[in-house]
Every structure is written in C-alpha cells, then in structure tokens.
PALUM-365147 format. One line per 2 residues: for each residue x, y, z of N, C-alpha, C, O, CB. Coordinates in pm, whole numbers, padded with zeros to 5 digits. Glycine has a CB too. Example, Ala and Ser with C-alpha at 12.3 -4.5 7.8 and 13.67 -1.06 7.14 Angstrom:
BEGIN
01319 -00569 00780 01230 -00450 00780 01320 -00330 00780 01424 -00332 00846 01131 -00447 00905; 01285 -00225 00708 01367 -00106 00714 01290 00003 00787 01341 00114 00804 01408 -00060 00572;
***
This chain:
BEGIN
02960 00671 00512 02860 00653 00408 02784 00523 00433 02845 00420 00463 02925 00653 00268; 02654 00527 00422 02568 00409 00442 02561 00332 00309 02536 00390 00203 02422 00452 00492;
02582 00203 00318 02572 00119 00197 02425 00091 00169 02347 00064 00260 02652 -00015 00215; 02389 00098 00044 02251 00070 00000 02234 -00080 -00020 02323 -00147 -00072 02216 00146 -00130;
02118 -00131 00022 02087 -00271 00000 02039 -00297 -00142 02027 -00412 -00184 01982 -00318 00100; 02013 -00190 -00216 01959 -00204 -00351 02030 -00105 -00444 02119 -00031 -00401 01803 -00180 -00353;
01990 -00103 -00570 02043 -00005 -00663 01999 00133 -00620 01886 00152 -00576 01999 -00034 -00807; 02089 00228 -00633 02056 00367 -00598 01982 00433 -00713 02000 00400 -00830 02184 00446 -00564;
01898 00528 -00676 01824 00607 -00775 01859 00754 -00755 01910 00794 -00650 01669 00584 -00763; 01830 00832 -00856 01859 00976 -00849 01742 01048 -00781 01634 00991 -00765 01884 01036 -00992;
01765 01171 -00741 01658 01253 -00684 01548 01272 -00787 01430 01272 -00751 01711 01388 -00637; 01585 01289 -00914 01484 01306 -01020 01395 01181 -01032 01274 01193 -01048 01553 01334 -01156;
01455 01064 -01024 01374 00939 -01028 01281 00930 -00909 01164 00896 -00925 01466 00815 -01031; 01332 00959 -00790 01251 00954 -00667 01135 01053 -00673 01026 01024 -00624 01339 00982 -00544;
01159 01170 -00732 01055 01274 -00735 00935 01233 -00820 00830 01296 -00811 01113 01405 -00786; 00950 01130 -00903 00840 01083 -00987 00740 00996 -00907 00627 00975 -00951 00896 01003 -01106;
00782 00947 -00792 00696 00860 -00711 00598 00948 -00634 00638 01041 -00564 00781 00771 -00613; 00467 00917 -00648 00364 00995 -00580 00307 00914 -00462 00239 00813 -00480 00250 01033 -00679;
00338 00962 -00342 00291 00900 -00220 00167 00973 -00171 00164 01096 -00167 00402 00900 -00111; 00064 00897 -00133 -00058 00959 -00081 -00110 00879 00040 -00084 00759 00054 -00167 00968 -00193;
-00183 00950 00125 -00250 00886 00236 -00380 00825 00186 -00459 00892 00119 -00276 00986 00351; -00403 00700 00220 -00528 00635 00180 -00590 00565 00299 -00519 00516 00387 -00505 00534 00066;
-00722 00562 00302 -00795 00493 00409 -00859 00368 00349 -00932 00375 00250 -00904 00587 00476; -00831 00255 00412 -00887 00128 00366 -01033 00123 00411 -01062 00120 00531 -00805 00005 00423;
-01125 00122 00314 -01267 00126 00351 -01333 -00012 00333 -01443 -00035 00384 -01341 00231 00266; -01266 -00101 00260 -01320 -00235 00242 -01203 -00329 00218 -01108 -00292 00149 -01422 -00241 00123;
-01208 -00450 00274 -01103 -00548 00253 -01163 -00689 00257 -01244 -00721 00345 -00991 -00533 00359; -01124 -00771 00162 -01169 -00910 00158 -01053 -01001 00116 -00965 -00960 00040 -01290 -00927 00061;
-01056 -01122 00166 -00960 -01223 00119 -00994 -01260 -00024 -01111 -01272 -00059 -00961 -01349 00210; -00893 -01279 -00107 -00913 -01320 -00245 -00927 -01473 -00244 -00835 -01543 -00202 -00794 -01272 -00338;
-01040 -01524 -00289 -01070 -01668 -00281 -00967 -01758 -00346 -00933 -01863 -00292 -01203 -01694 -00343; -00917 -01717 -00461 -00826 -01805 -00536 -00678 -01783 -00502 -00589 -01821 -00577 -00846 -01785 -00684;
-00654 -01720 -00387 -00516 -01689 -00347 -00499 -01711 -00196 -00590 -01684 -00118 -00480 -01542 -00384; -00386 -01760 -00158 -00354 -01775 -00015 -00286 -01651 00040 -00274 -01636 00161 -00264 -01897 00007;
-00241 -01563 -00047 -00161 -01446 -00007 -00234 -01313 -00015 -00208 -01221 00063 -00039 -01439 -00091; -00327 -01303 -00112 -00382 -01169 -00145 -00505 -01129 -00066 -00593 -01209 -00034 -00416 -01164 -00291;
-00507 -00999 -00036 -00625 -00931 00016 -00659 -00822 -00087 -00571 -00749 -00133 -00599 -00871 00161; -00787 -00811 -00121 -00835 -00706 -00212 -00895 -00597 -00127 -00982 -00622 -00043 -00940 -00762 -00317;
-00848 -00475 -00148 -00894 -00361 -00068 -00952 -00253 -00160 -00910 -00238 -00275 -00778 -00302 00017; -01047 -00181 -00107 -01092 -00056 -00168 -01035 00052 -00077 -01057 00052 00044 -01254 -00047 -00181;
-00960 00145 -00138 -00893 00249 -00062 -00943 00385 -00110 -00950 00412 -00230 -00738 00238 -00076; -00978 00470 -00013 -01027 00605 -00040 -00909 00703 -00035 -00841 00716 00066 -01139 00645 00062;
-00889 00773 -00150 -00784 00874 -00160 -00841 01013 -00172 -00781 01100 -00235 -00696 00845 -00279; -00957 01037 -00111 -01016 01169 -00110 -01050 01217 -00250 -01122 01149 -00324 -00923 01267 -00044;
-00999 01333 -00288 -01032 01395 -00416 -00988 01315 -00539 -01045 01332 -00646 -00972 01530 -00422; -00886 01229 -00524 -00845 01150 -00640 -00924 01021 -00653 -00904 00944 -00747 -00697 01118 -00631;
-01016 00996 -00558 -01111 00885 -00572 -01069 00759 -00498 -00971 00756 -00424 -01130 00852 -00717; -01150 00655 -00521 -01126 00525 -00461 -01057 00434 -00562 -01077 00445 -00683 -01258 00463 -00411;
-00975 00343 -00508 -00904 00250 -00595 -00905 00110 -00538 -00912 00091 -00416 -00761 00297 -00617; -00897 00013 -00628 -00880 -00126 -00587 -00731 -00148 -00568 -00651 -00110 -00653 -00941 -00227 -00692;
-00693 -00208 -00457 -00554 -00237 -00427 -00543 -00384 -00382 -00614 -00427 -00291 -00499 -00139 -00317; -00456 -00456 -00445 -00427 -00594 -00402 -00295 -00594 -00327 -00200 -00527 -00367 -00422 -00692 -00523;
-00289 -00669 -00218 -00166 -00679 -00141 -00147 -00821 -00089 -00243 -00885 -00048 -00167 -00578 -00025; -00026 -00869 -00090 00008 -01002 -00044 00036 -01008 00105 00137 -01063 00148 00127 -01054 -00118;
-00054 -00951 00185 -00032 -00943 00331 -00130 -01031 00410 -00142 -01016 00532 -00045 -00798 00378; -00199 -01120 00343 -00302 -01202 00406 -00248 -01286 00523 -00321 -01310 00619 -00364 -01293 00304;
-00125 -01328 00516 -00064 -01408 00623 -00048 -01324 00751 -00042 -01378 00861 00075 -01463 00578; -00042 -01193 00735 -00011 -01104 00847 -00129 -01021 00897 -00128 -00972 01010 00099 -01012 00808;
-00231 -01005 00813 -00347 -00923 00850 -00475 -00990 00802 -00480 -01054 00697 -00335 -00782 00789; -00578 -00975 00883 -00713 -01017 00839 -00781 -00893 00780 -00745 -00781 00814 -00799 -01080 00959;
-00878 -00914 00693 -00950 -00800 00636 -01008 -00707 00744 -01005 -00584 00728 -01062 -00850 00545; -01061 -00763 00851 -01121 -00678 00955 -01017 -00591 01026 -01050 -00483 01075 -01193 -00765 01058;
-00893 -00636 01032 -00786 -00554 01093 -00751 -00435 01006 -00701 -00334 01056 -00661 -00639 01118; -00776 -00445 00876 -00734 -00342 00783 -00835 -00229 00765 -00799 -00114 00744 -00705 -00404 00651;
-00963 -00264 00773 -01068 -00162 00748 -01055 -00050 00850 -01049 -00074 00971 -01211 -00225 00754; -01052 00075 00798 -01043 00192 00881 -00900 00242 00902 -00879 00352 00955 -01105 00164 01011;
-00802 00163 00862 -00662 00206 00877 -00626 00306 00767 -00668 00293 00651 -00566 00082 00872; -00547 00406 00806 -00490 00500 00710 -00341 00472 00702 -00273 00464 00804 -00519 00649 00749;
-00292 00460 00581 -00152 00432 00560 -00106 00502 00433 -00183 00574 00369 -00126 00279 00552; 00020 00482 00397 00079 00543 00281 00078 00446 00163 00103 00326 00178 00221 00588 00312;
00048 00501 00047 00044 00422 -00077 00120 00498 -00186 00127 00621 -00186 -00103 00394 -00121; 00176 00422 -00280 00227 00480 -00403 00111 00471 -00502 00060 00363 -00529 00359 00405 -00457;
00070 00586 -00555 -00050 00588 -00637 -00026 00606 -00787 -00122 00607 -00864 -00138 00697 -00590; 00098 00619 -00829 00122 00640 -00971 00203 00530 -01036 00290 00557 -01120 00190 00771 -00992;
00175 00406 -00997 00242 00292 -01058 00168 00257 -01187 00050 00287 -01201 00246 00170 -00960; 00238 00194 -01279 00172 00143 -01399 00081 00030 -01354 00126 -00062 -01285 00277 00093 -01508;
-00048 00034 -01392 -00142 -00070 -01348 -00098 -00208 -01388 -00044 -00228 -01497 -00278 -00044 -01403; -00121 -00305 -01300 -00090 -00446 -01324 -00217 -00526 -01302 -00290 -00505 -01205 00027 -00496 -01232;
-00243 -00619 -01393 -00362 -00706 -01378 -00337 -00804 -01265 -00238 -00878 -01265 -00395 -00782 -01512; -00427 -00804 -01169 -00424 -00898 -01059 -00565 -00951 -01039 -00658 -00874 -01013 -00369 -00832 -00929;
-00580 -01080 -01050 -00711 -01144 -01036 -00815 -01078 -01125 -00930 -01062 -01086 -00757 -01139 -00890; -00773 -01041 -01245 -00864 -00986 -01346 -00894 -00838 -01331 -00976 -00785 -01406 -00991 -01061 -01342;
-00831 -00769 -01236 -00857 -00626 -01215 -00724 -00550 -01221 -00618 -00606 -01193 -00929 -00600 -01078; -00732 -00423 -01258 -00614 -00339 -01258 -00583 -00293 -01115 -00672 -00251 -01041 -00633 -00216 -01353;
-00456 -00304 -01079 -00410 -00252 -00950 -00285 -00170 -00978 -00180 -00226 -01011 -00381 -00368 -00845; -00297 -00039 -00965 -00184 00050 -00992 -00142 00127 -00869 -00089 00238 -00878 -00220 00147 -01103;
-00165 00068 -00756 -00134 00132 -00628 -00066 00031 -00537 -00103 -00086 -00534 -00263 00187 -00561; 00033 00076 -00462 00109 -00014 -00375 00107 00038 -00229 00135 00155 -00202 00255 -00027 -00425;
00072 -00052 -00139 00067 -00018 00003 00208 -00021 00061 00292 -00098 00015 -00025 -00115 00079; 00235 00060 00161 00364 00062 00230 00357 -00023 00355 00265 -00010 00435 00406 00205 00264;
00456 -00108 00371 00466 -00191 00491 00615 -00221 00513 00696 -00216 00421 00382 -00324 00476; 00646 -00252 00635 00784 -00292 00669 00784 -00441 00701 00686 -00495 00753 00840 -00209 00790;
00897 -00506 00670 00907 -00650 00690 01030 -00686 00772 01140 -00639 00745 00910 -00723 00556; 01009 -00771 00872 01118 -00833 00946 01125 -00976 00895 01050 -01062 00940 01097 -00826 01105;
01216 -00999 00801 01225 -01131 00736 01268 -01240 00833 01225 -01355 00821 01323 -01126 00620; 01353 -01204 00928 01405 -01304 01024 01293 -01361 01110 01287 -01481 01132 01513 -01241 01113;
01205 -01273 01159 01096 -01315 01246 00962 -01329 01175 00859 -01352 01240 01082 -01218 01359; 00963 -01316 01042 00842 -01329 00960 00729 -01240 01009 00618 -01287 01034 00797 -01473 00957;
00759 -01110 01023 00657 -01014 01065 00647 -00902 00962 00745 -00863 00900 00691 -00956 01206; 00525 -00852 00946 00498 -00739 00858 00416 -00638 00935 00326 -00675 01011 00425 -00784 00728;
00447 -00509 00914 00372 -00404 00979 00343 -00292 00880 00434 -00243 00813 00447 -00351 01100; 00217 -00251 00871 00180 -00136 00789 00239 -00012 00853 00256 -00005 00975 00025 -00123 00775;
00270 00085 00770 00319 00213 00818 00196 00305 00836 00147 00363 00739 00425 00275 00717; 00150 00317 00958 00028 00396 00987 00066 00537 01029 00177 00563 01074 -00056 00328 01098;
-00029 00628 01012 -00006 00768 01043 -00006 00794 01193 -00083 00735 01268 -00110 00854 00976; 00082 00883 01234 00084 00925 01375 -00033 01019 01405 -00090 01014 01514 00218 00995 01408;
-00069 01104 01309 -00181 01198 01323 -00280 01175 01210 -00243 01128 01102 -00131 01346 01324; -00406 01208 01235 -00509 01190 01133 -00497 01301 01030 -00503 01420 01064 -00650 01188 01197;
-00482 01264 00905 -00477 01357 00794 -00586 01319 00693 -00630 01204 00689 -00336 01356 00728; -00630 01415 00612 -00734 01385 00513 -00686 01279 00412 -00569 01275 00374 -00775 01514 00439;
-00780 01195 00370 -00751 01098 00263 -00703 01171 00140 -00760 01273 00101 -00874 01013 00230; -00598 01119 00080 -00541 01181 -00041 -00429 01279 -00012 -00368 01332 -00105 -00649 01251 -00117;
-00399 01306 00118 -00291 01398 00149 -00160 01351 00088 -00130 01232 00089 -00276 01412 00299; -00083 01445 00034 00047 01412 -00024 00148 01379 00088 00148 01440 00194 00099 01530 -00111;
00232 01283 00060 00337 01244 00151 00468 01286 00088 00492 01263 -00030 00334 01090 00182; 00553 01350 00169 00682 01395 00116 00793 01356 00210 00909 01384 00183 00683 01546 00094;
***
C-alpha cells in the first residue's frame, strides 16, 4: 500500500473536481506582486476566465501564451488583486531543486475538453 502525503479523499469527493483543458491566450506579470502572473485562459464553450498563478519565478508571460494545460474550473472564486479567480492551473514542483513544470498535453485537444 502506498502512503499518502496528504489526507485521503473519497471517490465521491474527487468526482466533484472538474478538470478541463485550457489554452493560455494572454499572460502578464502582476505589478504589485513578485509571485503572480495574471492569465486569460480560453476554455472553449465554457468561455474565457481570469486565472492568477504564483509561478512568476518559474515562467515568463511570453513562455505561457499559447500553452494548453489542465485546470480545475469549479473552485469557489477567490479575490486576487481585486478580481475573482475560481480556476487553478496544474503544475508539478520539485521542492529540492526549486523547479516547477506545467503539465502540458501530449496531443492537441479542443479548449474546454474534459479531463478524467
């Protein structure tokens, strides 16, 4: 049995999380923050959303534009820099070597595609 690094959740709890493919169409550094990048992400039929992420140390805005990655789209919105952000980007972190990597798609899929 594999030990969990965090609290375990049930299948019912996990099934509530909605993962979607999103394409970053705009990204800018947030002036009043050393960590945040503000992105506009296209989710196809469900529309575009503002997404804030604390990945500025690891990515420049120009590196992000055009990338398709996985997002959680049904989070309770949180005010960040005066705007609602209810979407979370997926990335992996190597804490020992201080590296972050977005989880990008192996194949091109339409924006808004469900992830399972």
